[in-house]
N, C-alpha and C positions, 0 to 999 in steps of 0.2 A: 470762290467758295464763300458761303455765308458764315456768320459768326459761330453758329452751332456746329457746322461741319468743321470749321477751323479748330474749334476746341476739341472736337471728337478725334480729329487726326492727331493733335498734340497729345491727347490723353493716351491713345493707342501707342504712339511712339515712346511716350514716357514710361508706360507699363512695359513695353518691350525691352527698354534699357534696364529697368529694374529687374525683370525676370531673367535676362541674360546674366546679370551679375549674381542674382540669387541662386541660380542653378549651377553656377561656376563655369559657364560656357567660355568665358574669357580666359580662364586659367589653363585651358587645353588638356585637363586631366580630371576625370570624374572621380571624386573621393580618393585622390592619390593613387588611382589604379593604373595610370599610364594610358587610359583610354580617353579619346575625345568624346564629345557629346554624340557625334554620329556613330562612333564605334559602339558606345554604350546602348544606343537605340537599336542598332543592328543585333547586338548580342541579346537584348531583351526580346526582340521579335523571334529570333531563332529559338529561344528558350520556350516560347509558347507553342511551337509546332515542330514536328519532325519531318515535314514534307514540303518545306519551302523550295521553290525554284528561284534561281537568281533573278530572272527577268521579273517574276511576280513580286519578289521582295523589293526590287528597285522601284517598281511602280507603286507599291503600297507605302513606301517611305519617301517617295518623290526624290529619289537619289539618282544621280547620273550613273548608268550601268558600269562605266569604267571606274568610277570612284568606288562603287560598291565592290567591284571585283578586287580592287586593291585591299579593301578592308577584309574581304574573305580570304585573300592570300595570307594576310598577316595572321588571321585566326588559325589558318591551316598550319602555318609555320610554328605557332605556339601549341599545336596539337589540340586545339579546341574544336576543330571542325572536321567532320567526315563528309565526303562527297561521293555519291554513287549515282549510276544511271537511273533515271526515272522509269518505273515500270509502265507508266502511261505514255510517255514520250521519250523514246530512246535517244533523242538528240539533246535532251535536257538533263541537267544535274539536280539530284535531290540533295538538299542541305540538311545536315543533322549535327547537333552538338555532341561532342564526346563527353565522357565523364569529367575530364579536365575542364572542358568548356562549361559544363553545368556547374562545376565548383566555382569557376571564375564568376559566372553569373550570380550564383547564390551569395558570394561575398559582396558583389556590387549592389545587388538587390537589398541585402541587409543594411548596407551603408546608406542607401537611399531611404529605407524605412526609418532608420535611426535619425537621419536629418529631418524628415517630415515630423517625427514624433517630438524632436527637440523644438521645432517651430511651434507645434501645437501646445507644448507644455508651457509656453509663455502666455497662452491665451486662456481666459476663463471659459467654462463650458458654453455659455451662450454665444460668445464670440467665435468659438470653434464652429458652432452651428451656422453662424452668419458667414464664415469663411467657406464652409462646404457649399452653402447655397450660392454664394457669389461665384465660386469656381465652376459649379455646374451650369449656372446661367451663362457665364462667359463662354464655356465650351459649346453650349447649345447654340448661342447666337452666332458665334464665329464659324461653326461647322455647318450651320443650316439644318441641324437635326430638328425634327418635330418633337415638341415637348410631350413626354409621356405623362399621363395623369398619375400623380403620386397616390399611393395607397396607404393611408394612415392606419395605425392599429391602436387599440386601447388595451392596457394591461394594468395589473395591480402594481403598487409601488415596490421598488427594490432599494437596497442601501445606496445612498447618494442622491436619490430622486428628490428628497425633501429639501436638500440644499439648493437644487435647481429651482424648485417651486418658489422658494423665498427670493432668490436672485431674479427670477423671471418677473415676479410680481413687482418687486421694487423698481426694476428697469423699465418695464412696460408702462406702469402707471405714472412714472416720472416723465417719460417721453411723451405719452399721449395726453396726460391731464395735468402735468406739473405738480403732482403730489410730492410732498417732501418725505424725508427719511422716517418720519414717525409711522407712515403706512408700512414700510418695510419692516419696522420694528414690531408692529402689530401682527403682520404675517408670520414673522419669526416666532412670536409667542404662541400663536395658534398652532403652527407646525410642530413646535417643540412639545406642546401639551399633547398633541395627537400621538407623537412617538412615545412619550413617557407613559401615557395612560391608554395605549392602544387596546381596543377590545375587538379582536378579530371577527367575532360573531355579530357585532353591532356597528362596527365602523369600517370604513374602506377609503382608500385613496386610489383614484383612477389616474393613470398617466397615459396621455396620448403620445404616440411616436410617429414621426414622419421621417422617412429615409434614415431610420436608425437613431434619431436624436429626439429627445423630449420636445414636445410641441404644445402640450396642453395638460390641464389637470382639473380634477373636481374631487371634493372630499365629502364623505358622509360622516358626521360625528354625532354622538349621543348628547342631546340636550337634556332629556329626562326619559323616563321609562317609555313614554308614549310618543315622544317627539324627536325626530331626527333633524339635524341641521345641515343644509347644503352650504359648503364653504369653499373658498379659494378656487373658484371656477375661472379658468383662464385659457385662452388660445393665443399662441404666438402669432404675430402678424404674417409670418411666412406660411402659416397653415390655415389662415382664415379663408373662408369661401369654400371649404371642403366638407362642411357639415359637421365638423368636429365638436363645436360648442354644443349643438343639439344632441350629439351622440353621448358626450360626457355627462350632460345633465340627465339624459334618459337612463344611462347606466346607473347613475347615482339614485334616481328615483326608484328604479326597478330593485336595486339592492335594498333600499330602505323598506320597500313594501315586503320583500321576502324576509327581511329581518324582523318583521312584526310590528313596526311602528304604525301608529294611527294617523299621524300627520307629519309633514315635513315643512320646515321653516327656513327662511333665508333673509339676509340683510344685504341691501345693495343701495346704489345711488341712482337718481333719475337721469343722470348724464350717460349711463351705460345702456344706450338704446338697444344695441344688438342683443345684449344679455337679457334685457327685460322682455324683448320679443320672444326669446326662447322660453322664458318662464311662463309667459302668457300661453304660448302654444302647448306647453305641458300641463296646463290647468291650474297653475298658481294664481292666487288672487291677492291683490294689494289690500292689506288690512290696516296699515298705519304709515304715516310719513311725518317727518319733522325737518325743519331747517336747522342746520348746525354748521359750525366752523371746525373742520377736521382736515388733517394732512396738509395744512397750509392753504386751504381753499374753503370758500363758502359753498356748501353742498345741501342737497335735499336727500336725507336718508330715508329709505323705504323698507318696510317689513312686509314680506310676502309669505303666504301659507298655501299648502296643497293638502287636501284630504286624500290619504292613501287607502283608507278602508271605508268606503261610503256607507257600508251597513252599520257603522258605528258613528256616523257623522253627528247624530243627535247629542252625542256626548261631548262635542267640541265646545 
């Protein structure tokens, strides 16, 4: 094996040891239920369908049929399982959980949910999103599943979203560009002002979601009676390449136009190449730029403007 393959093998084995400990497989009992990991998996599958056949279930779980038979006998002894002749194949038995069996599953399922929620509670929201992405990618790669194209959505902000906007901006710009905490402080000030002085008819926050988690944002705020300002436009790395940046900017521009503004302005930096390409495509034009030292870096700040009502452009 080459060095890369050797490291990959070691990484898989290391994760297997970690996961075995994490799910409690070594302890022999899931959540103090008296059930082994295999018992719990069989119980879970039985709770999903009322028409399992033993041979089919053994194949689905990759279990030795004799081993599965012993598990099913234990379930029957506990009065968790009913077995009846299949209406399709009289030689086969149809497996169905009893009310007692479903109650046992509900208790185990609730304990598993509580364990997962406890783990998630230790992580901030952006890291929860990273974990969900990593687990989905791991499952897809190891199972050989074809990756489905994610379908992002865009909605208005809800309670809790603004905190995510601040955290996402601070984290992404520190990781990508080395900006210091003064940038996150600026984002927090902008976001707090938006909430305190929110004008529903004149201002809007758009939040992009991908697989149920926030993945992007754009804000329309009132600069003056005739000018809207586009602020805090961002797309998480995991959601880039899906057209979300363009959609967020376009939704912001459309809202500003409907709200009656004559122009839209924005401030950005010349290093944000992907964002600037979107602004150009939407019709923004560069009106001023200056060199400055901000957020711990030497930057070139840029002001852009877009005419929203061409019939009144002569008044600009």
